[in-house]
C-alpha positions as CSV (number, residue, x, y, z in Angstrom):
1,M,14.2,-4.1,4.2
2,K,10.7,-2.6,4.7
3,R,8.0,-5.2,4.5
4,R,4.4,-4.0,4.4
5,T,1.9,-6.8,4.9
6,S,-1.7,-7.2,6.0
7,R,-1.3,-9.8,7.8
8,T,12.0,-14.5,19.8
9,L,12.8,-20.6,24.2
10,G,14.4,-24.1,27.5
11,V,12.0,-24.7,30.2
12,V,8.6,-25.7,31.3
13,A,6.1,-23.0,32.0
14,G,6.7,-21.2,35.3
15,A,10.4,-22.1,35.4
16,V,13.4,-20.6,33.8
17,L,17.0,-21.4,32.9
18,T,19.7,-19.2,34.3
19,A,22.0,-17.5,31.8
20,A,25.4,-18.9,32.1
21,P,28.1,-20.6,30.0
22,A,27.4,-23.9,31.7
23,A,24.5,-26.1,30.6
24,A,21.2,-26.0,32.4
25,P,20.6,-28.9,34.7
26,A,17.4,-30.8,34.1
27,W,15.2,-31.0,31.0
28,A,11.5,-31.6,31.0
29,Q,9.7,-33.6,28.3
30,A,8.9,-31.8,25.1
31,P,5.3,-30.6,24.9
32,A,2.8,-31.8,22.3
33,D,2.2,-28.5,20.5
34,P,2.0,-27.8,16.8
35,N,5.0,-29.3,15.1
36,P,7.8,-26.9,14.3
37,A,9.2,-26.8,10.7
38,I,12.8,-27.6,10.1
39,R,15.2,-27.0,7.3
40,T,18.6,-28.6,6.7
41,Q,21.4,-26.0,6.1
42,A,25.2,-26.5,6.0
43,T,25.9,-30.0,7.4
44,T,29.1,-31.0,5.6
45,A,32.5,-29.5,6.0
46,D,32.5,-28.3,2.4
47,A,29.1,-26.7,2.7
48,Q,30.2,-24.9,5.9
49,Q,33.3,-23.6,4.3
50,K,31.4,-22.4,1.3
51,V,29.1,-20.3,3.5
52,L,32.0,-18.9,5.6
53,Q,33.8,-17.8,2.4
54,Y,30.6,-16.2,1.1
55,W,30.3,-13.9,4.1
56,T,33.1,-11.4,3.6
57,R,33.3,-8.3,5.7
58,E,32.0,-6.3,2.8
59,R,29.0,-8.5,2.2
60,M,28.0,-8.2,5.9
61,Q,28.3,-4.4,5.8
62,Q,26.1,-4.2,2.7
63,A,23.4,-6.7,3.9
64,T,19.9,-5.2,3.9
65,P,18.4,-5.1,7.4
66,M,15.0,-6.9,7.6
67,D,12.2,-4.6,8.7
68,H,8.8,-6.1,9.4
69,M,6.4,-3.2,9.1
70,L,2.6,-3.3,9.5
71,Q,0.0,-0.7,8.4
72,P,-3.0,-0.7,10.8
73,A,-5.4,2.1,11.4
74,K,-4.1,4.8,13.7
75,S,-4.9,4.4,17.4
76,A,-3.7,5.7,20.7
77,V,-1.1,3.9,22.6
78,P,-1.9,2.9,26.2
79,R,-0.1,5.1,28.8
80,Q,2.9,3.3,30.2
81,R,4.8,3.8,33.4
82,R,8.2,5.1,32.7
83,A,10.4,3.0,35.0
84,F,14.1,2.9,33.8
85,P,13.1,3.7,30.2
86,T,15.7,3.5,27.5
87,T,14.4,3.7,24.0
88,G,17.4,2.9,21.8
89,S,20.9,3.5,23.2
90,P,24.2,1.6,22.7
91,W,24.8,-1.1,25.3
92,T,28.1,-0.2,27.0
93,A,28.0,-2.3,30.2
94,G,29.4,-5.5,28.6
95,G,28.6,-8.7,30.4
96,V,27.1,-11.9,29.0
97,V,24.6,-10.2,26.8
98,A,27.3,-8.5,24.8
99,R,28.6,-12.0,23.9
100,T,25.3,-13.9,23.5
101,T,23.6,-11.3,21.3
102,G,24.7,-11.0,17.7
103,R,23.9,-10.4,14.1
104,V,22.4,-12.9,11.7
105,F,23.3,-12.8,8.0
106,F,21.5,-14.8,5.3
107,T,20.4,-14.8,1.7
108,Y,16.7,-14.0,1.1
109,Q,15.3,-14.2,-2.4
110,G,18.7,-13.7,-3.9
111,R,19.6,-10.7,-1.7
112,D,21.8,-10.6,1.4
113,A,20.0,-9.5,4.6
114,S,20.5,-9.2,8.3
115,C,18.6,-9.7,11.6
116,S,19.5,-10.1,15.2
117,A,19.5,-13.2,17.5
118,S,20.7,-14.6,20.8
119,A,22.5,-17.8,22.0
120,V,20.3,-19.6,24.5
121,A,21.2,-22.2,27.1
122,G,20.1,-25.7,26.2
123,A,20.9,-29.4,26.1
124,N,22.7,-29.2,22.8
125,R,24.6,-26.0,23.7
126,S,24.2,-24.9,20.1
127,T,20.8,-23.1,19.8
128,V,20.2,-19.6,18.6
129,V,16.8,-18.0,18.9
130,T,15.5,-15.3,16.5
131,A,12.4,-14.2,14.6
132,G,10.5,-16.5,12.3
133,H,10.9,-14.1,9.4
134,C,14.7,-14.2,10.0
135,V,14.7,-17.9,8.9
136,K,11.8,-18.2,6.5
137,L,9.7,-15.6,4.6
138,G,7.4,-15.6,1.6
139,G,7.3,-19.4,1.6
140,A,11.0,-19.9,1.2
141,W,13.8,-20.7,3.7
142,H,16.8,-18.4,3.9
143,T,20.1,-19.7,2.8
144,N,23.8,-19.0,3.7
145,W,22.6,-18.6,7.3
146,V,25.2,-17.5,9.9
147,F,25.3,-16.1,13.4
148,V,28.0,-13.7,14.6
149,P,27.8,-13.2,18.4
150,G,29.3,-10.0,19.8
151,Y,29.4,-8.4,16.3
152,N,31.1,-5.0,16.7
153,N,31.7,-2.7,13.7
154,G,32.7,-5.5,11.4
155,N,34.7,-7.4,13.9
156,R,33.7,-11.0,14.8
157,P,35.4,-11.5,18.2
158,Y,33.8,-15.0,18.7
159,G,33.8,-16.1,15.1
160,T,31.1,-16.9,12.5
161,W,28.8,-19.8,13.2
162,T,27.1,-21.6,10.3
163,A,23.6,-23.1,10.8
164,R,23.2,-26.8,10.3
165,Q,19.4,-26.6,10.9
166,T,17.0,-23.7,10.9
167,L,13.5,-24.0,12.4
168,A,10.3,-22.0,12.7
169,T,7.1,-22.5,14.6
170,G,4.5,-24.5,12.8
171,E,2.2,-21.5,12.6
172,W,4.8,-19.3,11.1
173,A,6.0,-21.9,8.6
174,A,2.5,-22.7,7.4
175,T,0.8,-19.2,7.2
176,E,3.3,-16.7,8.6
177,D,1.0,-16.2,11.6
178,L,2.4,-13.0,13.2
179,N,1.4,-14.4,16.6
180,H,4.1,-17.0,16.3
181,D,6.9,-15.1,14.5
182,V,9.7,-17.1,16.1
183,G,12.6,-19.1,14.6
184,A,15.7,-20.8,15.8
185,A,18.9,-22.2,14.4
186,V,21.2,-25.0,15.6
187,V,24.7,-24.0,14.7
188,N,27.7,-26.2,13.8
189,P,30.7,-26.4,16.2
190,L,33.5,-23.9,15.5
191,N,37.1,-25.1,16.0
192,G,35.8,-28.1,17.9
193,R,33.7,-26.1,20.4
194,R,30.0,-25.5,20.8
195,L,28.4,-22.0,20.8
196,V,27.3,-21.9,24.4
197,D,30.7,-23.2,25.6
198,V,32.3,-20.1,23.9
199,V,29.8,-17.2,24.5
200,G,27.4,-18.5,27.1
201,G,23.6,-18.8,26.8
202,Q,20.8,-16.7,28.1
203,G,17.9,-18.4,30.0
204,I,14.5,-18.8,28.4
205,A,10.9,-19.1,29.6
206,F,7.4,-19.7,28.3
207,N,3.8,-18.8,29.2
208,Q,5.0,-16.1,31.6
209,P,3.0,-13.2,33.0
210,R,2.5,-10.3,30.6
211,R,3.1,-6.6,31.1
212,R,6.5,-7.0,32.7
213,N,9.6,-4.8,32.7
214,M,11.9,-6.0,30.0
215,Y,15.1,-5.3,28.1
216,A,15.3,-5.6,24.3
217,F,18.6,-6.0,22.4
218,G,19.4,-5.9,18.8
219,Y,21.5,-4.6,15.9
220,P,19.3,-2.1,14.0
221,A,21.0,-1.1,10.8
222,Q,18.8,1.7,9.3
223,D,19.5,5.4,9.9
224,P,20.3,6.6,12.5
225,Y,21.8,3.2,13.4
226,T,24.5,1.4,11.4
227,G,24.3,-2.2,12.5
228,G,27.7,-1.9,14.0
229,R,26.9,-1.7,17.7
230,L,24.6,-3.5,20.1
231,I,21.6,-1.3,20.9
232,H,19.1,-1.8,23.8
233,C,15.8,-0.6,25.0
234,S,14.2,-1.1,28.4
235,G,10.9,-0.4,30.2
236,G,7.4,-1.6,30.8
237,T,5.7,-3.7,28.2
238,F,2.0,-3.8,27.2
239,D,-0.3,-6.0,25.1
240,D,-0.7,-5.2,21.5
241,F,-4.1,-3.6,21.2
242,L,-4.4,-3.6,17.4
243,R,-3.9,-6.9,15.6
244,T,-1.9,-9.5,17.4
245,R,-1.3,-11.2,20.7
246,S,2.2,-9.8,20.8
247,I,3.7,-7.5,23.5
248,G,4.9,-3.9,22.9
249,M,7.6,-1.6,24.3
250,R,8.6,2.0,23.7
251,C,11.7,1.5,21.5
252,N,13.3,3.3,18.6
253,M,15.1,0.2,17.1
254,I,14.3,-0.4,13.5
255,G,15.3,-2.6,10.6
256,G,17.9,-5.2,11.5
257,A,16.7,-5.5,15.1
258,S,14.3,-8.3,14.1
259,G,14.9,-11.4,16.1
260,G,16.8,-9.7,19.0
261,P,16.0,-11.0,22.5
262,W,13.7,-9.5,25.0
263,L,14.8,-10.4,28.5
264,T,13.1,-10.4,31.9
265,N,14.9,-10.6,35.3
266,F,17.8,-8.9,33.6
267,S,20.9,-8.0,35.5
268,E,22.7,-5.0,34.2
269,S,25.8,-5.9,36.1
270,S,26.1,-9.4,34.8
271,G,24.3,-9.1,31.5
272,T,22.2,-12.1,32.2
273,G,18.4,-12.6,32.0
274,V,15.6,-14.8,30.7
275,I,14.4,-14.5,27.1
276,N,10.7,-14.3,26.9
277,S,10.2,-12.7,23.5
278,V,12.0,-11.6,20.3
279,T,11.6,-8.5,18.2
280,S,8.9,-9.2,15.5
281,F,7.5,-6.0,13.9
282,R,6.6,-2.3,14.0
283,Y,3.5,-0.5,13.1
284,E,4.0,2.3,10.6
285,S,1.5,4.5,12.3
286,L,3.2,4.0,15.8
287,P,6.7,5.3,15.5
288,G,8.8,4.7,18.5
289,Y,7.2,1.4,19.5
290,L,8.4,-2.1,18.9
291,F,6.5,-5.4,19.2
292,G,7.8,-8.9,20.1
293,T,6.2,-12.3,20.0
294,Y,4.8,-13.7,23.2
295,F,6.4,-17.0,24.0
296,G,3.7,-19.7,24.6
297,G,3.3,-23.3,23.8
298,S,4.3,-23.3,20.2
299,E,7.5,-21.4,21.0
300,R,8.2,-23.9,23.7
301,A,7.8,-26.8,21.2
302,L,10.2,-25.0,18.8
303,Y,12.8,-24.7,21.5
304,Y,12.6,-28.4,22.5
305,R,12.7,-29.5,18.8
306,A,15.9,-27.5,18.3
307,Q,17.5,-29.4,21.2
308,R,17.0,-32.6,19.1
309,A,18.1,-31.2,15.8
């Protein structure tokens, strides 16, 4: 879905959670940042079953990938060092990231659509982090919201997890402020088990230094990609020099990758890292570049609110 418009969470700043199936140890008090918005989704057994029955294999394959595209004036991209660059290749190394990253499916304005997301470590062991426009857009919350970790060419090796609550930063919910394009979901247990107990959860951090080496993951579903495989990019990041306070990376991922995690301190051998952004948008005049929301105080508030949902 190409969207042209004028207009990715838990610890305190300076500390991170390790990515692991086990819960993180201590939790600091939630900060007093702008209040995140929250929407109740499928909370009863009947509602959950209805959503699960809705998402057939065929519906998932036909879902339209969300593509958040901006149209700024043309400008030169800052030169970036090319350390370990990967601009959009299938992830074949397995590890935790192959389980924690997945596709999100939902209904948006009567149409079925898809994004990407990641399970994150947390006190409730049930939190998924994604982009704000993957939970709410155009003033309306998405419905029939599910997360499929480890999605692989139509297969759902870890099941389909229905959302009981979806959340967005206060800024995104109020005005769709692109500087805070971050959302989250708290998913229901599946077969009596919580999400992080099944697939693990990546770490998360806020207010971290910028211009770091990062890995971005997602499920782009527009040509030449199909949405069937986990794709990744890696390399140095830079500050958006055009319209937002987001961070950028050389990356060819397109529609459907929205909401996918950007990780620092990433280990290719274990597939673990620390989420410090999620894919937010592309500039139409800058092909081959992807931009993610910088995680600051509002995103931190969102994460902590999700733990209480």
